[in-house]
C-alpha positions in Angstrom: -14.0 -2.6 -22.1 -11.9 0.5 -23.2 -8.7 1.7 -21.0 -9.3 4.4 -18.4 -6.3 6.7 -18.1 -5.0 8.6 -15.3 -2.7 11.1 -16.6 -0.3 13.2 -14.3 1.1 16.6 -15.6 4.6 17.5 -15.0 4.3 21.3 -14.3 6.2 23.9 -16.3 7.0 27.2 -14.9 3.9 28.7 -16.5 1.5 26.1 -15.7 0.3 23.4 -13.4 -2.5 20.8 -14.3 -4.4 18.3 -12.8 -7.3 16.4 -14.5 -10.3 14.5 -12.6 -11.7 11.7 -15.1 -14.8 10.0 -14.0 -15.4 6.1 -15.4 -17.6 3.4 -15.1 -16.0 -0.1 -14.2 -17.5 -3.3 -14.2 -16.3 -5.2 -11.4 -16.8 -8.5 -13.0 -14.5 -7.5 -16.0 -10.8 -6.8 -16.0 -10.2 -3.4 -16.6 -6.6 -2.0 -17.4 -5.9 1.2 -16.1 -3.1 2.9 -17.8 -1.2 5.6 -16.0 1.4 7.7 -17.6 3.2 10.9 -16.9 3.1 13.9 -19.1 4.6 17.3 -19.5 3.5 20.5 -19.5 2.0 20.4 -23.2 0.6 17.1 -22.7 3.4 14.7 -24.4 4.1 11.5 -22.6 7.4 11.7 -20.8 9.4 8.7 -21.5 11.2 8.0 -18.5 10.8 5.8 -15.4 8.9 7.4 -12.4 8.1 6.3 -9.2 4.4 6.0 -8.4 1.9 5.3 -5.6 -1.6 3.9 -6.4 -4.1 4.1 -4.0 -7.7 2.5 -4.7 -10.3 3.3 -1.9 -13.8 1.5 -1.9 -17.1 3.8 -1.2 -16.6 3.1 2.5 -13.1 4.6 2.7 -11.2 1.3 2.7 -7.9 1.0 1.0 -8.3 -1.9 -1.8 -5.5 -4.7 -2.2 -4.9 -3.3 -5.5 -3.3 0.0 -4.0 0.5 -0.5 -4.3 3.9 1.2 -4.8 5.2 1.0 -8.6 7.3 2.6 -11.3 6.3 3.3 -14.8 8.5 1.5 -17.3 10.7 3.3 -19.4 8.5 4.3 -21.9 6.6 6.2 -19.3 3.3 4.1 -18.5 2.3 1.8 -16.1 -0.8 -0.6 -16.7 -2.6 -1.9 -13.6 -5.2 -4.6 -14.5 -8.5 -4.0 -12.1 -11.0 -6.7 -11.5 -12.9 -5.8 -8.2 -15.0 -8.7 -8.3 -18.6 -9.5 -7.9 -18.7 -8.8 -4.0 -17.2 -5.4 -4.4 -19.2 -2.4 -2.5 -21.2 -0.6 -5.2 -20.9 3.1 -5.5 -18.0 5.8 -5.8 -14.5 4.7 -5.6 -11.5 6.6 -5.8 -8.1 5.7 -7.9 -5.4 8.2 -6.7 -1.8 8.1 -8.1 0.8 9.8 -6.8 4.1 10.7 -8.7 6.8 10.4 -6.0 9.7 12.1 -7.4 8.0 15.7 -7.3 4.8 14.6 -5.5 2.3 15.6 -8.1 -0.9 13.6 -7.8 -4.1 13.0 -9.8 -7.5 11.3 -8.9 -9.9 9.3 -10.9 -13.4 8.8 -9.5 -15.3 5.8 -10.9 -18.4 4.0 -10.1 -18.6 -0.1 -9.4 -21.8 -1.2 -11.2 
């Protein structure tokens, strides 16, 4: 399974960006979600950033993988997700918020 990426862009004075990405995740397979914080020109910022990760199922219930974390010194955080065979089918939402300045990004995915 190819990793899914959620990138949070730190805005420059001239531009602010946020990207929504759709993906299909099989609940029976371990899927690494890689999170990185990127600068205004798309390059990854190699620093530690506090982040909040929220995973919500199709019924609006927060999943146990939701957490507070921090990127490593290289600016990345990897969250392996295994939703399980009994996970509700349908559209899930993964929201990542960078806590130092409050930027956020969402990844919508379908559990099949």
